[in-house]
C-alpha positions in Angstrom: -41.4 -201.6 -91.2 -40.0 -199.3 -94.0 -37.5 -200.7 -96.5 -33.9 -199.7 -96.3 -33.3 -196.5 -98.3 -30.0 -195.2 -96.8 -26.5 -196.5 -97.7 -23.4 -195.5 -95.9 -20.1 -196.5 -97.6 -17.3 -196.9 -95.2 -19.9 -197.5 -92.5 -17.5 -199.4 -90.3 -15.2 -196.4 -90.1 -15.1 -193.7 -87.4 -17.4 -191.2 -89.1 -19.5 -193.7 -91.0 -20.5 -195.8 -88.0 -21.3 -192.6 -86.1 -23.7 -191.5 -88.9 -25.2 -195.0 -88.8 -25.8 -194.8 -85.1 -27.5 -191.4 -85.4 -29.8 -192.6 -88.2 -30.8 -195.7 -86.3 -31.7 -193.4 -83.3 -34.1 -191.6 -85.7 -35.8 -194.8 -86.6 -34.2 -195.1 -90.1 -33.1 -198.4 -91.7 -29.5 -198.4 -92.8 -27.3 -200.4 -95.1 -23.5 -200.3 -94.8 -21.0 -201.1 -97.5 -17.4 -201.7 -96.2 -14.5 -203.9 -97.1 -12.9 -203.5 -93.6 -9.6 -202.3 -95.2 -9.5 -199.4 -92.7 -12.9 -199.8 -91.0 -13.1 -201.7 -87.8 -15.6 -204.5 -87.0 -15.8 -203.3 -83.4 -17.4 -200.1 -84.7 -20.4 -201.9 -86.0 -20.6 -204.6 -83.4 -23.3 -202.7 -81.5 -25.2 -202.2 -84.7 -25.6 -205.9 -85.6 -29.2 -206.8 -86.1 -30.1 -203.2 -86.8 -28.3 -202.6 -90.1 -27.7 -204.5 -93.3 -24.1 -205.1 -94.0 -22.7 -205.6 -97.5 -19.1 -206.6 -97.3 -17.1 -205.6 -100.4 -15.3 -202.8 -102.2 -16.7 -199.6 -103.7 -14.4 -200.2 -106.7 -16.4 -203.4 -107.6 -19.4 -202.5 -109.8 -21.3 -205.7 -109.0 -21.0 -205.2 -105.2 -21.9 -201.5 -105.6 -25.0 -202.4 -107.7 -26.2 -204.9 -105.0 -25.5 -202.3 -102.2 -27.5 -199.6 -104.0 -30.7 -201.6 -104.6 -33.7 -199.6 -103.2 -31.4 -196.8 -101.9 -32.5 -193.1 -102.1 -29.7 -191.4 -100.1 -26.0 -192.3 -100.0 -23.5 -191.1 -97.4 -20.2 -191.7 -99.2 -17.6 -191.9 -96.4 -15.4 -194.7 -97.8 -11.7 -193.8 -98.4 -8.2 -194.5 -97.3 -8.2 -191.8 -94.6 -4.6 -190.6 -94.3 -2.4 -188.0 -95.9 0.7 -189.9 -94.7 -0.6 -193.2 -96.1 -1.3 -191.5 -99.5 2.3 -190.2 -99.6 3.5 -193.7 -99.0 1.1 -195.5 -101.4 -0.6 -193.0 -103.8 -2.0 -195.6 -106.1 -4.1 -197.2 -103.4 -5.4 -193.8 -102.3 -6.3 -192.8 -105.8 -8.0 -196.1 -106.6 -10.2 -196.1 -103.5 -10.9 -192.4 -103.7 -11.3 -191.5 -107.4 -12.2 -194.9 -108.9 -14.4 -195.9 -106.0 -16.3 -192.6 -106.1 -16.7 -192.9 -109.9 -18.2 -196.4 -109.5 -20.4 -195.2 -106.7 -21.8 -192.2 -108.7 -22.4 -194.3 -111.8 -24.2 -197.0 -109.8 -26.2 -194.3 -107.9 -27.6 -192.7 -111.1 -28.6 -196.1 -112.5 -30.2 -197.1 -109.2 -32.3 -194.0 -109.0 -30.6 -192.5 -106.0 -32.0 -189.1 -105.1 -29.1 -187.6 -103.0 -25.4 -188.3 -102.7 -23.5 -186.7 -99.7 -19.7 -186.9 -100.0 -17.0 -186.8 -97.3 -14.7 -184.2 -98.8 -11.6 -182.8 -97.1 -10.1 -179.4 -96.1 -6.8 -180.8 -97.4 -8.0 -179.6 -100.8 -7.0 -176.0 -99.8 -3.4 -176.9 -99.3 -1.0 -174.4 -97.7 -2.5 -171.2 -99.0 -1.8 -168.6 -96.4 -5.2 -166.9 -96.5 -7.4 -167.6 -93.5 -10.2 -168.5 -93.0 -10.5 -171.0 -95.8 -13.5 -170.1 -98.0 -15.0 -172.5 -100.6 -14.4 -170.0 -103.5 -10.6 -170.1 -102.9 -8.3 -171.7 -105.5 -7.5 -175.3 -104.3 -3.9 -176.2 -103.9 -3.6 -179.8 -102.8 -0.3 -181.0 -101.4 -0.8 -184.8 -101.2 -2.4 -187.6 -103.2 -5.1 -187.8 -100.6 -6.0 -184.2 -101.1 -5.9 -184.6 -104.9 -8.2 -187.6 -104.6 -10.8 -185.7 -102.5 -10.7 -182.7 -104.8 -11.2 -184.8 -107.9 -14.2 -186.5 -106.3 -15.8 -183.1 -105.6 -15.5 -182.3 -109.3 -17.0 -185.7 -110.1 -20.0 -185.0 -107.9 -20.5 -181.6 -109.5 -20.5 -183.2 -113.0 -22.9 -185.9 -111.9 -25.3 -183.3 -110.7 -25.0 -181.4 -114.0 -25.2 -184.4 -116.3 -27.5 -186.8 -114.6 -29.6 -184.7 -112.2 -28.3 -186.6 -109.2 -28.4 -184.3 -106.1 -24.9 -184.1 -104.7 -23.0 -182.1 -102.1 -19.5 -182.3 -100.8 -18.8 -181.6 -97.1 -15.2 -180.5 -96.6 -14.4 -181.9 -93.2 -11.8 -180.1 -91.0 -9.9 -182.4 -88.6 -12.7 -184.5 -87.2 -12.2 -186.1 -83.8 -14.1 -188.1 -81.2 -14.8 -191.5 -79.7 -14.2 -194.5 -82.0 -11.3 -192.8 -83.8 -8.5 -195.5 -83.8 -5.5 -194.4 -81.6 -3.6 -197.6 -82.5 -3.2 -197.1 -86.3 0.2 -196.2 -87.7 -1.6 -193.3 -89.2 -3.6 -192.2 -86.2 -5.0 -188.7 -86.2 -3.3 -186.4 -83.8 -6.0 -186.2 -81.0 -6.4 -189.9 -80.3 -2.6 -190.4 -80.7 -1.9 -187.7 -78.2 -4.5 -188.9 -75.8 -3.7 -192.5 -75.8 0.0 -191.8 -75.2 -0.7 -189.3 -72.4 -3.1 -191.9 -70.7 -0.2 -194.4 -70.9 2.2 -191.9 -69.5 4.2 -191.6 -72.7 5.4 -188.3 -74.3 4.1 -187.9 -77.9 6.2 -186.5 -80.7 4.9 -183.3 -82.3 5.8 -182.9 -86.0 7.5 -179.6 -86.5 7.5 -176.7 -84.0 3.9 -177.3 -82.9 2.7 -173.9 -83.8 0.8 -175.2 -86.9 -2.9 -174.8 -86.4 -6.0 -176.8 -87.1 -9.7 -176.3 -87.0 -10.7 -179.3 -84.9 -14.3 -180.5 -85.3 -16.0 -182.9 -82.9 -17.8 -185.9 -84.5 -21.3 -184.8 -83.4 -21.0 -181.7 -85.5 -20.0 -183.7 -88.5 -22.9 -186.2 -88.1 -25.3 -183.3 -87.7 -24.0 -181.8 -90.9 -24.5 -185.0 -92.8 -28.1 -185.5 -91.6 -28.9 -181.9 -92.5 -27.4 -182.3 -96.0 -29.5 -185.4 -96.6 -32.7 -183.9 -95.4 -32.6 -180.3 -96.5 -35.4 -179.1 -98.9 -32.9 -177.2 -100.9 -32.1 -178.8 -104.2 -28.4 -179.7 -104.2 -26.3 -179.2 -107.3 -22.8 -180.3 -106.4 -22.1 -177.6 -103.9 -19.0 -177.7 -101.7 -19.2 -176.5 -98.0 -16.8 -176.4 -95.1 -17.7 -178.4 -92.0 -15.7 -177.2 -89.0 -16.0 -175.1 -85.8 -14.4 -171.9 -87.1 -11.9 -171.8 -84.3 -8.1 -172.3 -84.5 -5.9 -174.4 -82.2 -2.2 -175.0 -82.4 -0.7 -178.5 -81.7 1.1 -177.1 -78.7 -2.2 -175.7 -77.4 -3.8 -179.0 -78.1 -1.1 -180.9 -76.1 -1.6 -178.5 -73.2 -5.4 -179.1 -73.2 -4.8 -182.9 -73.3 -2.4 -182.8 -70.4 -4.9 -180.6 -68.5 -7.4 -183.4 -68.9 -4.9 -185.9 -67.6 -4.3 -183.6 -64.6 -8.0 -183.4 -63.9 -8.1 -187.2 -64.0 -5.2 -187.5 -61.6 -3.0 -189.2 -64.2 0.8 -189.0 -64.2 0.7 -188.0 -67.9 -0.2 -184.5 -66.8 3.5 -183.6 -66.3 4.7 -184.9 -69.7 6.7 -182.7 -72.0 6.2 -183.3 -75.7 9.1 -184.0 -78.0 9.4 -182.4 -81.4 10.3 -184.2 -84.7 10.6 -183.2 -88.4 7.7 -181.6 -90.2 5.6 -184.3 -92.0 5.5 -184.3 -95.8 2.2 -183.2 -97.3 1.0 -181.4 -94.1 -0.4 -177.9 -94.2 0.8 -175.2 -91.9 -2.5 -173.5 -90.8 -6.1 -174.3 -91.1 -9.2 -172.3 -90.2 -12.6 -172.6 -91.8 -15.4 -170.2 -92.7 -18.7 -172.0 -92.2 -21.0 -169.3 -93.6 -21.7 -171.4 -96.8 -22.7 -174.4 -94.7 -25.0 -172.3 -92.5 -26.7 -170.9 -95.6 -27.0 -174.2 -97.6 -27.9 -176.7 -94.9 -28.4 -174.7 -91.7 -25.3 -176.1 -90.1 -24.1 -174.8 -86.8 -21.5 -176.5 -84.6 -22.8 -177.3 -81.1 -19.8 -179.0 -79.5 -16.7 -176.9 -79.4 -13.1 -178.2 -78.9 -12.8 -178.2 -75.1 -16.1 -180.2 -74.5 -15.3 -182.5 -77.5 -11.8 -183.2 -76.1 -13.3 -184.0 -72.7 -15.8 -186.5 -74.2 -13.1 -188.1 -76.3 -10.6 -188.4 -73.4 -13.3 -190.0 -71.2 -14.2 -192.5 -73.9 -10.6 -193.5 -74.6 -10.0 -194.0 -70.8 -13.1 -196.1 -70.7 -12.0 -198.1 -73.7 -15.1 -197.2 -75.8 
C-alpha cells in the first residue's frame, strides 16, 4: 500500500472532510491535521481507520512538522470560518489564518512538499460594485476574515517565488452542502435557513434580502481542489475564483428553500421571513467570473444551485 502523501489541514471541517472522502474514493491515503476548534468529530467518524489523524494546531511548528512528514500535496482548509466571528474576535482569526498559514508554508518548504492548495475567499473583493468579480480587480476586504485570507494569498505567491513551492489560491464563493453545521452561532445562511424551515421557524434575513451571492455546491469545490492538485500546469501562486457564475438573492434563496419544504409536505412551506439589521462586514453583491479557473485547472461547475439545495435539504432532513 502506498505511503500517505496528502495532508488536509482542517480536515474535520465541512470542506476538508468532503475533500478527504473524495480522495479516499480515489484510493489515496490521507492525513488530516485538525485541532477541532471549529471542525467536528462527527465529520471524520466515517473516515476512521482510513485516514491518519494528527490532532493539533497549524500554529504549532512541531505539530506541523510531524503532520508534513512524507507529504507531497497539502490542501490547506484550516481557518476560523466566519466573517461575523472575525469581527467579534479579530485576533483569533488573524492568528489562525495568517500565522497558521505562515507556519504551514514554512514547514511545507522544509518538508519538500510539491504543491500547496489554499482555501481562499471571495470576501477579499469586498463591496466593489463591479460584477462579475475578476481576479485582476483591486481587493477591498471589509473584515478581519477577508484581510486574513487576502494576506495568505500573498504569502502563497511569495512562497512560490522564493522557494519554488507550487501554490494556488482557490477563492471560494459561498460554499454549501451536506455536513455544513446548521447549529453554529455563525452558521452559513443556507443550513441556517433550512434547519429553521424544517423546524417550522421563520428565519431572520439580515437587511432587505436583496443582497446577492454566488452559491457553490460542495461537489464543485471538491472537484476544483482535486483538479488544482493534479493539473500538469506548473502553479506559481495564482488566484482563481471557484463558484457557479450565477447570482441569487437571499429573498430568492428563502423562496427556493420554502419550495423544497412544500415539496416535502412540511408546514415550513408557508413561513414568512423576518428582516433584521444589515450585518457588519457583509458585502452587498457577489458574482464570480470563473474563466481563470477554467483556463488554469479545467474547472467547470457540475451541480448548480437548485440541485445543490435539494441534496442539502434532503441530507439535513435525514440528519446526515
